[in-house]
C-alpha positions as CSV (number, residue, x, y, z in Angstrom):
1,M,10.3,-14.6,10.1
2,K,8.0,-11.8,11.1
3,I,9.1,-8.7,13.1
4,L,7.2,-7.4,16.0
5,R,4.2,-9.5,15.2
6,I,3.6,-10.6,18.9
7,P,4.5,-7.6,21.0
8,L,5.5,-7.5,24.6
9,V,5.6,-11.2,25.3
10,I,7.8,-11.3,28.4
11,V,6.2,-11.7,31.8
12,L,2.6,-12.6,32.9
13,V,1.0,-10.4,35.5
14,V,-2.5,-11.0,37.1
15,L,-4.8,-8.4,38.3
16,V,-8.3,-9.0,39.8
17,G,-11.2,-7.1,41.3
18,R,-11.6,-4.3,38.8
19,A,-14.8,-2.4,38.5
20,F,-17.5,-2.8,35.8
21,D,-16.7,-1.0,32.5
22,A,-19.5,1.6,32.1
23,N,-18.4,2.1,28.5
24,A,-18.8,-1.5,27.4
25,R,-20.8,-2.3,24.3
26,T,-22.4,-5.5,23.0
27,E,-19.8,-8.0,22.0
28,T,-20.4,-11.4,20.3
29,I,-17.8,-14.1,19.8
30,L,-18.5,-15.4,16.3
31,Y,-15.8,-18.2,16.3
32,S,-13.2,-19.7,18.6
33,F,-10.2,-21.1,16.8
34,G,-9.1,-24.6,17.5
35,S,-12.7,-25.8,17.3
36,Q,-12.0,-28.4,14.5
37,P,-9.2,-30.7,13.4
38,N,-6.3,-28.9,11.7
39,D,-7.9,-25.5,12.5
40,G,-5.7,-22.4,12.4
41,Y,-4.8,-20.4,15.5
42,Y,-3.4,-17.0,16.4
43,P,-5.3,-14.8,13.9
44,Q,-2.9,-11.9,14.4
45,A,-4.1,-9.9,11.3
46,G,-7.4,-8.3,10.7
47,L,-10.3,-9.2,8.4
48,V,-11.4,-8.0,5.0
49,Q,-15.1,-8.0,4.0
50,G,-15.4,-9.6,0.6
51,S,-17.8,-8.5,-2.2
52,D,-20.0,-11.4,-1.2
53,G,-20.5,-10.0,2.3
54,N,-18.5,-12.6,4.1
55,F,-15.3,-11.8,6.0
56,Y,-11.9,-13.3,5.0
57,G,-8.8,-13.6,7.1
58,T,-5.7,-15.5,8.0
59,T,-4.2,-17.3,11.0
60,F,-0.5,-17.1,11.7
61,F,-0.2,-20.7,12.8
62,G,-2.0,-24.0,12.5
63,G,-3.8,-25.7,9.7
64,A,-3.1,-29.1,8.1
65,N,0.6,-28.2,7.6
66,G,1.2,-25.9,10.6
67,G,2.0,-22.8,8.4
68,G,-1.3,-21.0,9.0
69,T,-4.5,-20.7,7.2
70,V,-6.9,-18.6,5.1
71,F,-10.5,-18.7,6.4
72,R,-13.9,-17.3,5.6
73,I,-16.6,-16.4,8.1
74,S,-20.1,-15.0,7.6
75,P,-21.4,-12.1,9.7
76,S,-23.4,-14.7,11.7
77,G,-20.4,-16.9,12.4
78,S,-20.5,-19.6,9.8
79,Y,-16.9,-20.6,9.4
80,R,-14.8,-22.5,6.8
81,S,-11.0,-23.0,6.5
82,L,-10.1,-22.4,2.9
83,Y,-6.4,-23.1,2.7
84,S,-3.5,-24.4,4.8
85,F,-0.1,-23.0,4.1
86,G,3.0,-25.2,3.8
87,S,1.5,-27.5,1.2
88,S,4.7,-27.6,-0.7
89,P,8.4,-26.8,0.0
90,A,8.1,-23.4,-1.9
91,D,4.8,-22.5,-0.3
92,G,4.5,-19.6,2.1
93,G,3.6,-19.7,5.8
94,E,2.7,-17.3,8.6
95,P,0.6,-15.1,6.4
96,S,-0.3,-11.4,6.8
97,G,-3.7,-9.9,6.2
98,L,-5.6,-10.0,2.9
99,V,-6.8,-7.5,0.4
100,Q,-9.5,-8.3,-2.2
101,G,-8.4,-7.3,-5.6
102,S,-10.7,-5.8,-8.3
103,D,-10.7,-9.3,-9.9
104,G,-12.4,-10.8,-6.9
105,N,-9.4,-12.8,-5.7
106,F,-7.6,-12.1,-2.4
107,Y,-3.9,-11.1,-2.2
108,G,-1.4,-11.2,0.6
109,T,2.1,-11.8,1.8
110,S,3.7,-14.5,3.9
111,D,7.0,-15.9,5.1
112,G,8.5,-19.0,3.4
113,G,8.7,-19.3,-0.4
114,T,11.4,-20.7,-2.7
115,Y,14.2,-18.9,-0.8
116,G,12.5,-18.8,2.7
117,L,12.4,-15.0,2.6
118,G,8.7,-14.4,1.9
119,T,6.1,-14.6,-0.8
120,V,3.3,-12.7,-2.4
121,F,0.3,-15.0,-3.0
122,R,-3.1,-14.9,-4.6
123,I,-6.0,-17.0,-3.3
124,S,-9.4,-17.4,-4.9
125,P,-12.6,-17.2,-2.8
126,I,-12.9,-21.0,-2.9
127,G,-9.3,-21.5,-1.7
128,I,-7.1,-22.0,-4.8
129,E,-3.7,-20.5,-4.1
130,T,-1.0,-19.2,-6.5
131,I,2.4,-18.0,-5.5
132,L,3.0,-14.8,-7.5
133,Y,6.5,-14.0,-6.2
134,S,9.2,-15.4,-3.9
135,F,11.4,-12.7,-2.3
136,G,15.1,-13.1,-2.5
137,T,15.0,-13.9,-6.2
138,F,18.0,-11.6,-7.0
139,N,20.8,-9.9,-5.1
140,G,19.5,-6.7,-3.4
141,D,15.9,-8.0,-3.4
142,G,13.7,-7.1,-0.5
143,Y,12.8,-9.8,2.0
144,Y,10.4,-10.5,4.9
145,P,7.3,-8.6,3.7
146,S,5.8,-6.3,6.3
147,G,2.9,-6.8,8.6
148,T,-0.4,-5.8,7.1
149,G,0.4,-6.9,3.6
150,L,-0.7,-5.1,0.4
151,V,-2.7,-2.3,-1.0
152,Q,-4.2,-2.3,-4.5
153,G,-3.4,1.0,-6.2
154,S,-5.6,2.9,-8.6
155,D,-3.5,1.5,-11.5
156,S,-4.6,-2.0,-10.5
157,N,-1.1,-3.0,-9.3
158,F,-0.4,-4.0,-5.7
159,Y,2.1,-2.2,-3.5
160,G,3.8,-3.4,-0.3
161,L,6.8,-3.1,1.9
162,T,9.6,-5.4,3.1
163,Y,11.2,-5.2,6.5
164,F,14.7,-6.1,5.3
165,G,16.6,-6.1,2.0
166,G,17.0,-3.7,-0.8
167,T,20.2,-1.9,-1.7
168,Y,21.0,-0.9,1.9
169,G,19.4,-3.9,3.7
170,L,16.9,-1.7,5.5
171,G,13.7,-2.6,3.6
172,T,12.0,-1.7,0.4
173,V,8.8,-0.5,-1.3
174,F,7.7,-2.8,-4.1
175,R,5.1,-3.0,-6.8
176,I,3.6,-6.3,-8.2
177,S,1.0,-6.8,-10.8
178,P,-1.9,-9.3,-10.4
179,S,0.0,-11.6,-12.7
180,G,3.3,-11.4,-10.7
181,S,5.4,-8.7,-12.5
182,Y,7.6,-7.4,-9.7
183,T,9.5,-4.1,-9.3
184,I,11.4,-2.5,-6.4
185,L,10.4,1.2,-6.3
186,Y,12.5,2.3,-3.4
187,S,15.2,1.0,-1.0
188,F,15.2,2.6,2.5
189,G,18.4,4.1,3.7
190,S,19.2,5.9,0.5
191,Q,19.4,9.3,2.1
192,P,20.5,10.8,5.5
193,N,18.0,10.2,8.3
194,D,15.9,8.0,6.0
195,G,13.3,5.6,7.5
196,Q,14.3,2.0,8.2
197,N,12.5,-1.3,8.6
198,P,8.8,-0.7,7.7
199,N,6.7,-3.1,9.8
200,T,3.3,-2.4,8.2
201,G,1.8,-2.1,4.8
202,P,1.3,1.2,2.8
203,I,-1.9,3.0,1.9
204,Q,-2.7,5.0,-1.2
205,G,-3.7,8.6,-0.5
206,N,-6.3,10.4,-2.4
207,D,-3.5,12.2,-4.3
208,G,-2.3,8.9,-5.8
209,N,0.9,8.7,-3.7
210,L,1.7,5.9,-1.2
211,Y,2.0,6.7,2.5
212,G,3.4,4.6,5.3
213,A,5.6,4.3,8.4
214,T,8.9,2.8,9.4
215,V,9.5,1.5,12.9
216,R,13.1,2.7,12.9
217,G,15.2,5.4,11.3
218,G,14.5,9.1,10.9
219,T,16.3,12.0,12.6
220,Y,16.0,10.4,16.0
221,G,16.1,6.7,15.0
222,L,12.6,6.1,16.4
223,G,10.6,5.8,13.2
224,T,9.1,7.9,10.4
225,V,6.1,8.7,8.3
226,F,6.9,8.8,4.6
227,R,5.3,9.5,1.2
228,I,6.4,7.8,-1.9
229,S,5.2,8.4,-5.5
230,P,4.1,5.6,-7.8
231,I,7.5,5.9,-9.6
232,G,9.5,5.7,-6.4
233,I,10.3,9.3,-5.3
234,E,10.3,9.3,-1.4
235,T,9.8,12.2,1.0
236,I,10.1,11.9,4.8
237,L,7.1,13.7,6.3
238,Y,7.9,13.3,10.0
239,S,10.5,11.8,12.3
240,F,9.2,10.5,15.6
241,G,10.9,11.4,18.8
242,S,11.1,15.1,18.1
243,S,9.8,16.0,21.6
244,L,9.9,14.5,25.1
245,N,6.4,13.0,25.0
246,D,6.2,12.2,21.3
247,G,5.1,8.8,20.1
248,I,7.8,6.3,19.0
249,Y,7.9,3.1,17.0
250,P,4.9,3.3,14.6
251,V,4.1,-0.4,13.8
252,S,0.5,0.0,12.3
253,E,-0.6,1.3,8.9
254,L,-2.0,4.8,8.5
255,V,-5.6,5.7,7.6
256,Q,-6.5,8.8,5.6
257,G,-9.4,10.6,7.2
258,S,-12.3,12.2,5.4
259,D,-10.6,15.6,6.3
260,G,-7.6,14.6,4.1
261,N,-5.2,14.2,7.1
262,F,-3.6,10.9,8.1
263,Y,-4.2,9.2,11.4
264,G,-2.1,6.5,13.0
265,T,-0.7,5.1,16.2
266,T,2.7,4.4,17.8
267,K,3.4,1.3,19.9
268,A,5.3,3.3,22.6
269,G,6.0,6.9,23.7
270,G,3.5,9.4,25.0
271,T,3.1,10.9,28.4
272,S,2.2,7.7,30.4
273,T,4.9,6.3,32.7
274,D,2.9,3.0,33.3
275,C,4.7,1.3,30.5
276,D,8.4,0.9,29.7
277,G,9.0,3.6,27.1
278,G,5.4,4.8,27.2
279,C,2.1,3.1,26.4
280,G,1.8,4.5,22.9
281,T,-0.1,7.4,21.2
282,V,-2.7,8.2,18.6
283,F,-1.5,10.9,16.2
284,R,-2.7,13.0,13.3
285,I,-0.3,14.1,10.5
286,S,-1.1,16.5,7.7
287,P,-0.1,15.7,4.1
288,S,2.6,18.3,4.5
289,G,4.0,16.6,7.7
290,V,2.6,18.6,10.6
291,E,2.1,16.1,13.5
292,T,-0.4,16.4,16.4
293,I,-0.6,14.0,19.3
294,L,-4.3,13.4,19.9
295,Y,-4.0,11.0,22.8
296,S,-1.4,9.3,25.0
297,L,-2.5,5.7,25.9
298,G,-2.3,4.7,29.6
299,S,-3.8,7.9,30.8
300,S,-6.1,6.1,33.3
301,P,-5.8,2.9,35.3
302,T,-8.1,0.9,32.9
303,D,-6.9,2.5,29.7
304,G,-5.6,0.6,26.8
305,Q,-1.9,0.2,26.1
306,H,0.1,-0.4,22.9
307,P,-2.4,0.4,20.1
308,G,-2.8,-1.1,16.7
309,G,-4.2,0.4,13.5
310,L,-7.2,2.7,13.2
311,V,-10.3,2.6,11.0
312,Q,-12.6,5.6,10.4
313,G,-16.2,4.7,11.2
314,S,-19.3,5.8,9.4
315,D,-19.8,8.4,12.2
316,G,-16.6,10.1,11.4
317,N,-14.8,8.9,14.5
318,F,-11.8,6.6,14.5
319,Y,-11.9,3.2,16.1
320,G,-8.9,1.0,17.1
321,M,-7.7,-1.6,19.5
322,T,-4.9,-2.0,22.0
323,F,-2.9,-5.2,22.5
324,A,-2.8,-4.7,26.3
325,G,-4.5,-2.7,29.0
326,G,-8.1,-2.6,29.9
327,M,-9.9,-4.0,32.9
328,Y,-9.3,-7.7,32.9
329,G,-6.6,-10.3,33.3
330,Q,-3.1,-11.0,32.4
331,G,-0.7,-8.8,30.4
332,F,2.4,-9.4,28.4
333,T,4.9,-7.1,30.0
334,N,8.4,-6.3,31.1
335,D,7.2,-3.9,33.7
336,S,3.6,-3.0,34.6
337,D,1.7,-3.4,31.3
338,V,-1.4,-5.4,32.2
339,G,-4.8,-6.4,30.7
340,Y,-6.1,-8.3,27.7
341,G,-6.5,-5.2,25.5
342,T,-9.3,-2.8,24.6
343,L,-11.4,-1.4,21.8
344,F,-11.6,2.4,21.8
345,R,-13.1,5.3,19.9
346,I,-11.3,8.6,19.3
347,S,-12.6,11.7,17.5
348,P,-10.6,13.6,14.9
349,G,-10.1,16.2,17.7
350,G,-8.8,13.7,20.3
351,S,-11.8,12.9,22.4
352,Y,-11.1,9.3,23.6
353,T,-13.5,6.6,24.9
354,N,-12.8,3.0,25.9
355,L,-15.6,1.0,24.5
356,H,-14.7,-2.6,25.5
357,S,-12.1,-4.4,27.6
358,F,-11.3,-7.9,26.3
359,G,-11.2,-10.8,28.8
360,S,-14.6,-10.0,30.3
361,S,-15.6,-13.7,30.4
362,P,-13.6,-17.0,30.4
363,T,-14.3,-17.4,26.6
364,D,-13.7,-13.8,25.6
365,G,-10.9,-13.0,23.2
366,Q,-7.6,-11.7,24.4
367,H,-5.0,-9.4,22.8
368,P,-6.7,-8.2,19.6
369,G,-5.3,-7.7,16.2
370,G,-6.9,-5.8,13.3
371,L,-10.3,-4.1,13.1
372,L,-12.8,-3.1,10.4
373,Q,-16.4,-1.8,10.2
374,G,-18.7,-4.1,8.3
375,S,-21.4,-3.0,5.9
376,D,-23.9,-3.6,8.7
377,G,-22.2,-0.9,10.8
378,N,-20.8,-3.3,13.4
379,F,-17.1,-3.7,14.0
380,Y,-15.4,-7.0,13.3
381,G,-11.9,-8.2,14.4
382,T,-9.7,-10.9,15.7
383,T,-7.9,-11.7,18.9
384,G,-4.7,-13.7,18.9
385,Y,-5.5,-15.5,22.1
386,G,-8.5,-16.4,24.2
387,G,-11.8,-17.9,23.2
388,A,-13.2,-21.3,24.1
389,N,-9.9,-23.0,23.2
390,G,-7.4,-20.3,23.9
391,D,-6.4,-20.1,20.3
392,G,-8.0,-16.8,19.4
393,T,-11.3,-15.5,18.2
394,V,-13.3,-13.7,15.6
395,F,-15.7,-11.2,17.3
396,K,-18.3,-8.6,16.5
397,L,-18.9,-5.5,18.5
398,D,-22.1,-3.4,18.1
399,V,-21.4,0.2,19.2
400,G,-24.8,1.5,18.0
401,L,-24.0,2.5,14.5
402,G,-26.5,1.6,11.8
403,P,-25.7,0.0,8.4
404,I,-23.5,1.9,6.1
405,N,-24.0,2.5,2.4
406,T,-27.7,2.0,2.9
407,N,-29.8,2.8,-0.2
408,C,-26.8,4.5,-1.8
409,T,-27.1,5.4,-5.5
410,Y,-24.4,7.1,-7.6
411,T,-24.6,9.3,-10.6
412,L,-21.5,9.9,-12.8
413,S,-21.0,13.0,-14.9
414,A,-19.9,10.7,-17.8
415,T,-19.8,7.0,-18.5
416,S,-17.7,7.4,-21.7
417,V,-14.8,9.7,-22.5
418,T,-13.2,10.3,-25.9
419,L,-9.7,11.8,-26.2
420,T,-7.5,12.7,-29.2
421,A,-4.2,11.0,-29.9
422,K,-2.5,13.7,-27.8
423,G,-4.3,12.5,-24.6
424,G,-4.8,14.8,-21.7
425,A,-6.3,15.1,-18.3
426,K,-10.0,14.6,-17.6
427,T,-12.4,14.5,-14.6
428,V,-15.5,12.4,-13.9
429,S,-17.7,13.7,-11.1
430,V,-19.5,11.4,-8.6
431,K,-22.8,12.4,-7.1
432,A,-23.9,10.2,-4.2
433,K,-27.4,9.9,-2.8
434,G,-27.7,8.3,0.6
435,T,-25.8,8.4,4.0
436,G,-22.2,7.3,4.4
437,C,-22.0,6.3,0.7
438,E,-18.4,5.2,0.0
439,W,-17.0,4.5,-3.4
440,T,-13.8,3.6,-5.2
441,A,-12.3,4.3,-8.6
442,V,-10.0,1.8,-10.3
443,S,-8.3,1.9,-13.7
444,N,-8.7,-1.4,-15.6
445,D,-6.2,-0.6,-18.3
446,P,-2.6,0.6,-18.0
447,F,-2.9,3.6,-20.4
448,I,-5.5,5.2,-18.0
449,R,-3.9,6.7,-14.9
450,I,-6.1,7.8,-12.0
451,T,-4.2,10.8,-10.6
452,S,-6.6,11.7,-7.7
453,G,-9.9,10.6,-6.3
454,G,-9.2,6.9,-6.0
455,S,-11.9,6.7,-3.3
456,G,-14.3,8.9,-1.5
457,T,-17.4,9.3,0.6
458,G,-20.4,11.2,-0.7
459,N,-19.9,13.6,-3.6
460,G,-16.5,13.8,-5.2
461,K,-14.5,13.6,-8.4
462,V,-12.0,11.3,-10.1
463,D,-9.2,12.9,-12.0
464,F,-7.4,10.8,-14.6
465,A,-4.8,11.3,-17.3
466,V,-4.0,9.6,-20.6
467,D,-0.6,10.0,-22.3
468,G,-0.2,10.5,-26.0
469,N,-1.0,7.4,-28.1
470,T,2.2,6.1,-29.6
471,N,0.3,3.3,-31.4
472,T,-1.0,3.6,-34.9
473,T,-4.2,2.0,-33.7
474,A,-6.9,3.4,-31.4
475,L,-7.0,2.5,-27.7
476,S,-10.0,1.6,-25.7
477,G,-10.1,0.9,-22.0
478,T,-12.3,1.2,-18.9
479,M,-12.4,2.5,-15.3
480,T,-14.7,1.2,-12.6
481,I,-16.1,4.2,-10.6
482,A,-18.6,3.6,-7.9
483,D,-19.2,0.1,-9.4
484,Q,-20.0,1.6,-12.8
485,T,-18.0,1.2,-15.9
486,V,-16.6,4.3,-17.6
487,T,-15.2,3.7,-21.1
488,V,-12.2,5.7,-22.3
489,D,-11.5,5.8,-26.0
490,Q,-8.4,7.4,-27.6
491,A,-7.8,8.1,-31.2
492,A,-5.0,6.4,-33.1
493,G,-1.7,8.1,-33.0
494,G,1.9,7.1,-33.8
495,C,5.2,8.7,-33.2
496,T,6.6,11.4,-35.5
497,F,9.8,13.4,-34.9
498,K,11.0,16.9,-35.6
499,L,14.7,17.3,-36.3
500,S,16.6,20.5,-35.7
501,P,18.5,21.4,-37.8
502,K,17.0,19.5,-40.7
503,T,20.3,18.8,-42.4
504,G,24.0,18.9,-41.4
505,K,26.8,20.7,-43.1
506,I,30.5,20.0,-42.1
507,K,33.7,21.6,-43.4
508,A,36.4,19.7,-45.1
509,A,38.5,19.7,-41.9
510,G,35.8,17.7,-40.2
511,G,34.1,18.4,-36.9
512,S,31.2,17.7,-34.5
513,A,27.6,18.7,-34.6
514,T,24.3,18.0,-32.7
515,V,20.8,17.2,-33.8
516,K,17.9,17.9,-31.5
517,V,15.0,15.4,-31.6
518,T,11.5,16.5,-30.6
519,P,8.7,13.8,-30.8
520,N,5.0,14.5,-30.9
521,F,4.5,12.6,-27.7
522,G,6.7,12.5,-24.6
523,D,7.0,8.7,-24.4
524,C,8.0,8.1,-28.1
525,A,11.2,6.1,-28.3
526,W,13.7,6.6,-31.1
527,T,17.1,5.4,-32.3
528,A,19.8,6.9,-34.4
529,V,22.0,4.9,-36.8
530,S,24.8,6.2,-39.1
531,N,24.4,5.0,-42.7
532,D,27.9,6.0,-43.9
533,S,31.3,5.2,-42.5
534,F,32.6,8.8,-42.4
535,I,29.8,9.7,-39.9
536,T,30.2,8.5,-36.3
537,I,27.5,8.9,-33.7
538,T,29.2,9.7,-30.4
539,D,26.2,10.2,-28.1
540,G,22.5,9.8,-28.2
541,G,22.1,6.5,-30.1
542,S,18.7,6.1,-28.6
543,G,16.2,7.9,-26.3
544,V,12.6,8.4,-25.2
545,G,11.0,11.8,-25.6
546,K,13.1,14.9,-26.3
547,G,16.8,14.3,-26.8
548,S,19.8,15.0,-28.9
549,I,22.3,13.1,-31.0
550,S,26.0,14.1,-31.3
551,Y,28.0,13.0,-34.3
552,T,31.5,13.6,-35.7
553,V,32.9,13.6,-39.2
554,A,36.5,13.0,-40.0
555,A,38.6,15.3,-42.3
556,N,37.8,15.0,-46.0
557,A,41.0,14.4,-47.9
558,N,39.1,14.4,-51.3
559,T,38.3,17.4,-53.4
560,T,34.8,16.2,-53.9
561,T,31.9,16.8,-51.6
562,L,30.8,13.8,-49.4
563,T,27.1,13.1,-48.8
564,G,25.8,10.7,-46.2
565,S,22.9,10.2,-43.7
566,I,21.8,9.3,-40.3
567,T,18.4,7.6,-39.7
568,I,16.8,9.1,-36.7
569,G,13.4,7.9,-35.6
570,G,12.7,6.5,-39.0
571,Q,13.6,9.9,-40.7
572,T,16.7,10.6,-42.9
573,F,19.0,13.3,-41.7
574,T,21.4,14.2,-44.5
575,V,25.0,15.2,-43.8
576,T,27.2,16.9,-46.4
577,Q,30.9,17.6,-46.1
578,S,32.9,20.0,-48.4
579,G,35.8,18.7,-50.3
580,E,39.4,19.9,-49.7
581,K,40.3,22.9,-51.9
């Protein structure tokens, strides 16, 4: 089951006789689905450009088993189906979009799986699939992973959302490692006016936090934008519906612009009355939660309606597509929504241009999905319908932008960093030479945490932190920054503990006392064990970092002094008790 994957499918309306689109650009259909036996169809998700220069994507339906496919297509249109879902009872189906991991494999989510509630899968560039996780494995698990799939964080783990499930049944944020180790970070509905039912994947901001949207919930029940830390602390940044013409129902992922703000779209709302509930909006929201409506869709007769996600182009503008609207053909509607959809450009300040109306020829695509800019500067995307066989297309649109990352070179301020056992925070500066030079930073080892600067364009910096080394051996790991390896070495450490007081003295009548434990590193674990029967530990038998141990000693009926001990973090804490006089 997927939620809101095929929007507005209710009634077909036909319009003819519209004028030529003066804003049209050069479009090329690279592939029409349904062109070969067992081909996929309805490619509702966007594409990802692999490190080999080819594009990879999924179809929601079709393939040898009917559960959808993973495919590869070159920039010139050479196409190959790599995998057909539904090859076993526990396999997934109806997949979302893909993300290429730092290991070169592709990762995504799907329906199906062992419990029929969704999967996380990995697939190699040659089509070898592995199911990493089946949702519904335990009571309170998330299920039905959301729309656009996963994002790989700077810690090398993948993060995603589920539409349902969790503690309150309203969806979850989860983390999963490349090997399949799975954790729920947050269950939606845990606070008043919380978001509900996220229908798209998260992104990682340049501050290291995750950002996303929920299609429901919030103060007005019409959706939210949220921030969540890598350890699961959530903040609602904005609740949609706060004004009469505000956008409502955000169903596409956010994108962080080069100015640090977040940009996104809502499926409905805005000022237009041509669509039931509004034709949608493009909005900007600051990291602190200040929202600005940049554009209301449906503002002209040939405008797009019901937008999807955005991508920032190499010229600094944002590009996106609408599912309906434009100049041509039929529309899926329950009122007057018409058209096969559009591709548009909008500046960070809100200047909006329709670049292409889909359906301009009998074999053109109809009702587009996701969009990305390729390394050649052209935009590539999919349409769920249309093409030579009516089963959807992959298209290329040239809007006049040149190749990006051309002749880019990067210089790092350091390619090796050495830290003491205490660890600390460090920075590696990136100096880029060239135009539109984009780079990423990824930690390849768990003890190295990138805290900001996980990606950038042009010059920038990568901040990272290393905790105290609790091991008695040295640590060595790497980061990959701008495709260069940075080695991080940390001296051997080990945990030691300071006890306060250093010994305990108890009167003959007995009593209670407390020992404070202070380790040299904040993540040092310790235990406390009584070595003598007259000493009872009442609280603090174990802990991590700073803590305390409470113990009691019964009355001493003997006339001689008792001596005993507690072992705390490997150290002996001596307790003496006076004898009865």
